[in-house]
C-alpha positions in Angstrom: 84.9 89.2 108.7 86.6 89.9 105.4 83.3 90.5 103.8 82.4 93.4 106.5 86.1 94.8 106.2 85.7 95.2 102.4 82.2 96.9 102.9 83.9 99.4 105.4 86.7 100.1 102.9 84.3 100.6 100.1 82.3 102.9 102.2 85.1 105.0 103.3 86.8 104.9 99.8 83.3 106.4 98.4 82.8 108.9 101.0 86.4 110.2 100.7 86.2 110.6 97.1 82.8 112.1 97.2 84.3 114.9 99.5 87.2 115.5 97.4 85.1 115.8 94.2 82.9 118.4 96.0 86.2 120.1 97.4 84.7 119.6 100.8 88.1 119.2 102.4 87.0 120.0 105.9 85.0 116.5 105.7 88.1 114.6 105.2 89.3 115.5 108.7 86.0 114.1 110.0 86.5 110.9 108.0 89.8 110.4 109.5 88.8 111.1 113.1 86.0 108.5 112.6 88.6 105.9 111.4 91.1 107.0 114.1 88.3 106.0 116.7 88.6 102.4 115.3 90.8 99.7 116.4 91.7 98.7 113.1 92.7 102.2 112.1 95.9 101.0 110.6 94.4 98.2 108.7 91.8 101.0 107.1 94.4 103.3 106.3 96.7 100.5 104.4 93.3 99.2 102.6 92.5 102.8 101.5 96.0 103.5 100.4 95.2 100.9 97.7 91.8 101.9 96.8 91.9 105.8 96.4 93.5 107.7 93.3 96.7 109.7 94.3 95.2 113.1 94.3 92.4 111.9 96.6 94.7 109.9 98.7 96.8 113.1 99.4 93.9 115.1 99.9 92.7 112.7 102.7 96.1 112.2 104.3 96.8 116.1 104.4 93.6 116.9 105.7 93.7 114.2 108.2 97.1 115.3 109.1 96.6 116.1 112.9 95.6 112.3 113.3 98.5 111.0 111.4 100.7 113.2 113.8 99.5 111.1 116.5 100.5 107.9 115.1 103.7 106.3 116.7 106.5 105.1 114.3 105.8 101.9 115.2 102.2 102.4 113.8 103.9 103.5 110.6 106.0 100.4 110.2 102.6 98.4 110.6 101.1 100.6 107.8 104.1 99.7 105.5 104.0 96.0 106.5 100.2 95.7 105.8 100.9 97.6 102.3 103.8 95.5 101.3 101.7 93.0 99.1 99.9 95.9 97.3 102.6 98.1 95.1 99.9 101.0 94.7 99.6 101.3 98.7 103.3 100.9 99.1 103.6 104.0 96.3 101.2 106.2 97.7 102.3 105.8 101.4 105.9 106.3 100.2 105.2 109.3 98.1 103.1 110.9 100.8 105.9 110.5 103.5 108.8 111.6 100.9 106.7 114.6 99.5 104.8 116.1 102.5 106.9 114.4 105.3 110.4 115.0 104.0 111.2 111.3 104.6 114.5 110.3 103.1 116.3 107.1 102.7 117.4 106.5 106.1 113.7 107.0 107.4 112.2 104.7 104.8 114.8 102.1 105.4 113.7 102.0 108.9 109.9 102.0 108.4 109.8 99.6 105.5 111.2 95.8 105.7 111.6 95.9 102.0 113.1 99.1 101.3 114.4 98.1 97.7 110.9 98.1 96.5 110.6 102.0 97.3 114.0 102.5 96.0 113.4 100.9 92.5 110.5 103.5 91.8 112.1 106.0 89.3 110.2 108.9 90.8 111.7 108.3 94.2 115.2 108.1 93.2 116.0 111.8 93.0 114.6 112.4 96.6 116.2 109.3 98.3 119.8 110.4 96.9 121.6 111.6 100.1 121.4 115.3 99.0 118.0 115.3 97.1 116.3 118.2 98.2 112.9 119.0 97.1 112.8 120.9 93.6 111.4 124.5 93.9 108.4 123.6 91.5 107.5 120.6 93.8 107.7 123.1 96.9 105.6 125.9 95.3 103.0 123.1 94.5 103.1 122.0 98.0 102.3 125.3 99.1 99.4 125.8 96.7 97.9 122.3 98.0 98.4 123.0 101.8 96.5 126.4 101.0 93.7 124.9 99.2 93.3 122.1 101.8 93.7 124.5 104.8 96.6 122.5 106.1 98.5 124.6 108.6 102.3 125.2 108.4 102.6 124.2 112.1 101.3 120.9 111.2 103.6 120.3 108.1 106.4 121.3 110.2 105.6 118.8 112.9 105.0 116.0 110.2 108.4 116.9 108.8 110.2 116.6 112.1 108.5 113.3 112.7 110.1 112.0 109.6 113.6 113.7 110.0 116.3 111.2 110.4 115.5 108.8 113.2 
């Protein structure tokens, strides 16, 4: 069973990376859709979080935002739980939720059993302080990324609303 899971992760990682390299971002939503049709979608997402470079991971999750919006908060907790043994996955998921979901300290404490692992990442400290808003250069960069990946402002707003203090 573990061999099949590894093969499945390698297949998806290669397909996602290839789509990003070719800038065929519309393919990423189709890949996310095929993952969401599987019972082990959270396991796959956690495994991919550990295997994809940051830019590729970000593109994949942003283009798959309609599916991530369908996930319940409990599924995000499970995603963190599956990622806790892999620093890269924990970092990727946290970074995505902080930068694109607007998640802050209270939300991340709720989602992650070991919040100290997230808070100890120097890059996140600014955002996780009580009043830490997104710097203007990050907002501008996000707008350009959303435009390039054709992510709707509505989906970004819905995603941020999902992670407003629970």
